[in-house]
C-alpha positions in Angstrom: 0.0 0.0 0.0 2.8 2.4 0.9 4.6 1.7 -2.4 1.4 2.3 -4.4 0.9 5.6 -2.6 4.5 6.7 -3.3 4.0 5.8 -7.0 0.8 7.7 -7.2 2.3 10.9 -5.7 5.3 10.6 -8.0 3.1 10.2 -11.1 0.9 13.2 -10.1 4.0 15.4 -9.5 5.4 14.4 -12.9 2.1 15.3 -14.6 1.8 18.7 -12.9 5.4 19.5 -14.0 4.6 19.1 -17.7 3.6 22.0 -20.0 -0.1 21.6 -20.0 -0.9 24.8 -21.8 -3.8 27.0 -20.9 -4.7 26.8 -17.2 -8.3 26.1 -16.0 -10.4 29.3 -15.8 -13.8 27.8 -15.0 -15.2 25.7 -12.2 -16.7 22.8 -14.2 -18.8 20.7 -11.9 -19.3 17.0 -12.1 -23.1 16.2 -12.2 -23.3 12.7 -13.7 -21.1 9.6 -13.7 -23.5 6.8 -14.8 -22.2 3.3 -15.5 -23.7 1.7 -18.7 -24.0 -2.0 -18.4 -24.7 -3.8 -21.7 -24.6 -7.4 -22.9 -23.3 -9.2 -25.9 -19.9 -9.4 -27.6 -20.4 -6.2 -29.5 -21.2 -4.0 -26.5 -18.3 -1.7 -25.4 -15.5 0.3 -27.0 -17.6 3.5 -27.3 -15.5 6.2 -28.9 -17.9 8.8 -30.5 -20.9 10.6 -29.1 -23.6 13.0 -30.1 -26.4 14.3 -27.8 -29.6 16.2 -28.7 -29.9 19.9 -28.0 -32.1 19.3 -25.0 -29.8 16.6 -23.6 -32.4 13.8 -23.9 -31.3 11.6 -26.8 -27.9 10.3 -27.8 -26.1 8.4 -30.5 -22.8 6.6 -29.8 -20.4 4.6 -31.9 -18.0 1.8 -31.0 -14.5 1.3 -32.3 -15.7 -2.0 -33.9 -18.2 -0.4 -36.3 -21.3 -0.5 -34.2 -23.8 2.3 -33.4 -26.2 2.7 -30.5 -29.1 5.0 -30.2 -31.1 5.8 -27.1 -32.2 8.3 -24.5 -31.3 9.4 -21.0 -33.5 9.2 -17.9 -32.7 12.2 -15.7 -33.5 13.5 -12.2 -32.7 17.1 -11.4 -30.5 17.2 -14.5 -28.4 14.1 -13.6 -28.3 10.9 -15.7 -30.0 8.1 -13.8 -30.7 5.6 -16.5 -31.0 4.8 -20.2 -34.1 4.1 -22.3 -34.8 2.5 -25.7 -31.2 1.7 -26.5 -30.5 0.1 -29.8 -27.1 -1.4 -30.9 -26.4 -2.5 -34.4 -23.6 -2.5 -37.0 -22.8 0.4 -39.3 -23.3 -0.6 -42.9 -20.7 -0.5 -45.6 -21.4 0.8 -49.1 -22.5 -2.8 -49.9 -25.0 -2.8 -47.1 -23.2 -5.3 -45.0 -21.3 -4.8 -41.7 -17.7 -3.7 -42.1 -14.9 -6.3 -42.1 -12.4 -6.4 -39.2 -9.8 -4.1 -40.7 -12.3 -1.5 -41.9 -14.5 -1.2 -38.8 -12.4 0.9 -36.5 -14.9 3.8 -36.2 -13.7 6.6 -33.8 -15.2 10.0 -34.4 -18.9 10.9 -34.8 -20.5 14.1 -36.0 -24.2 14.7 -36.6 -27.1 17.1 -36.0 -29.1 14.1 -34.7 -31.9 14.6 -37.2 -29.8 14.5 -40.3 -26.9 12.4 -41.7 -24.1 11.0 -39.6 -20.4 11.4 -40.4 -18.0 8.8 -39.0 -14.2 8.9 -39.0 -12.1 5.7 -39.1 -8.5 5.2 -38.0 -7.5 1.8 -39.3 -8.3 2.7 -42.9 -8.0 6.4 -42.6 -11.2 7.9 -43.9 -14.5 9.8 -43.2 -17.8 8.3 -44.2 -21.4 9.7 -44.5 -24.5 7.7 -43.4 -28.0 9.0 -44.2 -29.2 7.5 -41.0 -28.2 4.9 -38.5 -29.7 2.3 -40.8 -28.3 3.6 -44.1 -25.4 2.3 -46.2 -22.2 4.4 -45.8 -20.5 6.5 -48.5 -16.9 7.3 -48.3 -15.9 10.9 -48.7 -12.9 12.0 -50.8 -9.7 11.9 -48.7 -7.1 14.6 -48.0 -3.7 13.5 -49.5 -2.3 13.4 -45.9 -4.8 10.7 -44.8 -2.8 7.9 -46.4 0.3 8.6 -44.4 -1.4 9.0 -41.0 -0.1 6.8 -38.2 -1.8 3.5 -37.8 -4.3 3.2 -34.8 -3.7 6.9 -34.1 -5.3 8.9 -36.9 -8.8 10.5 -37.3 -10.1 10.2 -33.7 -11.8 13.6 -33.3 -14.6 14.7 -35.7 -17.0 17.7 -35.4 -19.6 19.4 -37.5 -20.8 23.1 -37.3 -24.4 24.3 -37.9 -23.9 24.8 -41.6 -22.4 21.4 -42.2 -18.6 22.1 -42.3 -16.6 19.1 -40.9 -13.4 19.3 -38.8 -11.2 16.3 -38.0 -8.0 16.0 -36.0 -5.6 13.0 -35.8 -4.6 11.6 -32.5 -0.9 11.8 -33.3 1.1 14.0 -35.6 4.0 11.6 -36.2 6.4 14.4 -35.0 6.9 14.6 -31.3 5.8 18.0 -30.0 4.4 19.3 -33.2 0.9 20.9 -33.3 -2.1 18.9 -34.4 -3.3 19.6 -37.9 -6.9 20.5 -38.4 -8.5 19.1 -41.6 -11.7 20.9 -42.8 -14.3 20.0 -45.3 -16.5 23.0 -46.0 -20.2 22.6 -46.4 -20.9 21.8 -50.1 -17.3 21.1 -50.9 -15.7 17.7 -51.8 -12.1 18.7 -51.0 -10.5 18.8 -47.6 -8.1 21.6 -46.7 -5.7 22.0 -43.8 -6.2 25.7 -42.8 -4.7 25.7 -39.3 -3.4 23.7 -36.3 -4.1 23.2 -32.6 -1.4 23.7 -30.1 -0.1 20.5 -28.5 0.6 20.4 -24.8 2.0 17.1 -23.6 1.1 14.5 -22.5 -2.6 14.7 -23.7 -3.7 13.5 -27.2 -7.0 14.3 -29.0 -9.8 11.7 -28.9 -13.1 13.6 -29.4 -14.5 16.9 -30.5 -17.7 18.9 -30.8 -18.9 22.3 -31.8 -21.1 23.7 -29.0 -24.3 25.7 -29.3 -22.1 28.8 -28.8 -20.3 28.0 -32.1 -17.0 27.3 -30.3 -14.8 24.2 -30.9 -14.4 21.8 -27.9 -11.6 19.3 -27.9 -11.5 16.2 -25.6 -8.0 14.8 -24.9 -6.7 12.0 -22.7 -3.6 10.5 -21.2 -3.0 7.1 -19.8 -0.8 7.4 -16.7 0.3 3.8 -16.5 -1.4 1.6 -13.9 -2.9 4.6 -12.2 -5.5 5.1 -15.0 -6.6 8.0 -17.2 -6.7 11.7 -17.0 -8.8 13.8 -19.4 -8.8 17.4 -20.5 -11.3 19.6 -22.4 -10.1 22.7 -24.2 -12.3 25.3 -25.9 -11.4 27.5 -28.9 -13.0 30.3 -30.9 -13.2 29.5 -34.6 -11.9 32.4 -36.6 -10.7 33.0 -40.2 -7.1 33.0 -38.8 -7.6 29.6 -36.9 -8.6 28.4 -33.5 -8.0 31.2 -31.1 -8.5 32.2 -27.4 -7.7 28.7 -26.0 -9.3 28.0 -22.6 -8.9 24.8 -20.6 -12.4 24.0 -19.2 -11.6 20.7 -17.5 -8.7 18.5 -16.4 -9.7 15.4 -14.4 -7.5 13.8 -11.7 -5.8 10.5 -12.7 -8.1 7.6 -12.2 -11.3 9.6 -11.5 -12.9 8.4 -14.8 -12.2 5.6 -17.3 -11.0 6.2 -20.8 -13.2 9.1 -21.9 -13.2 9.3 -25.8 -16.6 10.7 -27.0 -17.7 14.3 -26.4 -21.0 16.1 -26.9 -21.6 19.7 -26.0 -25.1 21.2 -25.4 -26.8 23.9 -23.3 -29.1 23.0 -20.4 -32.3 24.8 -19.2 -30.2 27.0 -16.9 -28.2 28.4 -19.9 -25.0 26.5 -18.9 -22.8 24.5 -21.2 -22.8 20.8 -20.6 -20.0 18.5 -21.5 -21.3 14.9 -21.9 -18.6 12.2 -22.4 -18.6 8.4 -22.9 -15.7 6.0 -22.1 -14.1 3.4 -24.2 -13.6 0.3 -22.1 -11.5 -1.4 -24.9 -13.7 -4.5 -24.3 -11.7 -5.2 -21.1 -13.3 -6.7 -18.0 -11.4 -4.4 -15.7 -12.5 -1.2 -17.5 -16.0 0.4 -17.5 -18.4 2.0 -19.9 -19.7 5.2 -18.4 -21.4 8.5 -19.3 -19.7 11.4 -17.5 -21.2 14.9 -17.5 -19.9 18.2 -16.3 -21.6 21.6 -16.1 -19.6 24.7 -17.2 -21.2 27.7 -15.6 -21.8 30.1 -18.5 -22.5 33.8 -18.0 -25.4 35.1 -20.1 -24.3 37.1 -23.2 -26.0 40.2 -24.6 -27.7 38.1 -27.2 -29.0 35.7 -24.5 -30.4 38.6 -22.5 -32.2 40.0 -25.6 -33.6 36.6 -26.4 -35.0 36.2 -22.9 
């Protein structure tokens, strides 16, 4: 026990000594940590998440090419259960489930009522699905996609209100270099690479969303050995010059949550931003699938005051 305690303190000290970039400026509050218990060989590995604007419904994908759809039960805003959950395979362009080496789905972007976009990291690509039951269609690739690192490519995917997609690889291939941002403008068929996101070790991108405030939210994680995971959420303004005004909204203590990989951002009835996340248990018995939710107190803007 004493040895474990010493190791934990040493790991925490090492983590705090690293250049973690922007420091937290908000008091994000944990409001939900709900364990999702499912059955069957295909349950688990959740890596992408979308939540409806009112926080009621969700869509989640696994890293084995399966998709789940359901709704939350809540009491006083906290998640207390799940309803009408469905789990089934994503469909390839042939209408069949993806084969083993093409099923590594990681990022999810959707407006819930429209098409779904899914990024894959085994065969680096982004696909469009008309609905959870539709056959997928592969989008044209950026030339960089072919050379992305195996098992560490297009993890984070987000869509804005007009349909522009943004995706970020988990690793850059060059230690310490910033993460490239690939963008597919609404109506375009060609990806560009207009800007980058600063990299602050040891965290790596695993999920993204664009909130109701039009800002870009990035979920990152770090595995601290046997001690478990720590996660971070950063927020950026999207400007013509790139992602600006970086703010760290959340940094979780090592081991508090499991391997959080999917992120959805929405606004609750109190006007506050909610960060809803889901964990990837890697299909391991010693890990858990959980929904974790934080509230970020959000001051009313002038536009909010006029609307009210």
